[in-house]
N, C-alpha and C positions, 0 to 999 in steps of 0.2 A: 354530726360533722360540723366543723366550724373553721373559719379562716382567722388566723391571728390578726389582731388589730394593726400590727406593723407590716403586714403583707402588702406589697405594692407591685403587682404584676402589670407592667405597662404593655399595652397592645399596639400593634402597628396599623398602618393604613392611612388613608387621606385625613381622617380625624382620629388621632391616637386617643386612647383612653386607658382604663384599667379594667381588669376582669379577675374575679376570684375563681370561678369554676369553669367558665367557657373556654374553649380551645383557642380562640383567637380574637373574639370580640364579645362584648356583653350582650348584644342583642342580634338576633337573626330574624330578618323579615322575609316572608314569602307570600305571594298572592295566590288566590284561588284561580285567577285567570292563567297564571304561569303553569300551575298544576294541570289545569284543563287542557292546555296546549300539549303538554307532555303526554297526558293520557290519551289524547286524540292520536298522537303519533304512535303510541304503543298499540292502541286499538287497530290502527291502519296496518300495522305490521303483524297483526295476529297475536299480540302479546297481551297479557292481563294488565289492567290498570293498577297503579300503585296509589296507596293512600298518603295523605299529607304527613302522617306520623313517620314515614320513612326518612323524611328530611329534618325532623326535629326542630322546627322553627319556634322561637319564643312568641312571635306575633304573626298571625295569619290575617291578611287583608282581603276583604270581599268588596266587590263593587268597582274594581278597576277594569275598564273595558279591554285594555290591551295587555297581553302577556308580557312579562318582564318589565313592567313599569318601574318596579323597584330598582332595576339596574341604573336608572337615570336620576334617582332621587339623591340629593346631597344634604338635605335637611328636612326633618319632619318633627311635628309636635303631635303627641298622642296623649290625651289627658293633660296633665300638667308636666309631662316629661318631654324634654327636647333631645333629639337624637341627631348625630352627625354621621354621614356616610363614611365608612372605613374602607370596605373593599367588597368585591364579589365573593360569594360563598362557594368555595371549591369543594366538590363532592368526592367522597371516598367510598370504599367497598361497603361501609355500614348501610348505605342506601339499598343494597341488595339483600339485606337481612329483614325477614318478617319480624317486626318489633314485638308481636304478641307471642310467637312461638320460639323466637331466637334462632330460627333456622335460616340458612342462606337460601334465597328463593331463586337464584340464577343470576345471569349477567345483567338483567334489567333492574333499574332504569339506566344504568351507566352506558350500555351499548347505544341506546337511543339518544341519550344526551350527547354522546360523542359525535353524533351526526349533525348537531346544530348548536351546541353550547360549548365548544372547545375553545379554550383560551391558551395563551402561552404557558400559564401555570397549571392548567388542568381543566376539568369540566365544571362549569359554573352553573349554579341554580340557586337563586336567592341572593340576598345581600346581607352584609354584616354592618352593624352600626355601633358607634360609641355613644355613651350617655354623656350629653353636654350639660343637661340640667336634670338632676334626678326628680322623680315624681311618681305619681300613681297612675297606672294604666289599667283600665277595666274593659271587659268584653263590651263591645258596642261603641267604644269611644271612636269619634271620627279621627281620621288621619289627615292632618293639615300639612300640606307640602310647603316648606319654607325655602327650599332651594332645589334647583334642577341642574343637571349637567349632561354630558354625553356618556353613553354607555361604553364601558371598556370592552365590550364584546365585539 
């Protein structure tokens, strides 16, 4: 599969960009602390926990103490790549599908997210970023926060 050189799909959000394959932004960031909070809420409700793969992020961040820190970031540098905040990642029914079997696993995690992550546009979990400066990102690279803002939640 390839994208023709003249393809210019412009994405929307606070920092617009371009994207070849992604649905709305080039990069999707989600933190382990956000997933831990969701899984705690699921466990408290007697529901099974969900793995990170249900949300299909490009970048998973470990080490942030507070859940949903990614909601407040407006600029980050990872490796030699600079990213600008585009928007919250709105979740769809694909998050209810077991990625390994391809079978729908039930109404979770959407039902639980609806209880604490509902926005005007839908259920938010994670954030979308545009590439401001292309570069290489590797596992273990530190995430340097270059801008913060107020969460849209």
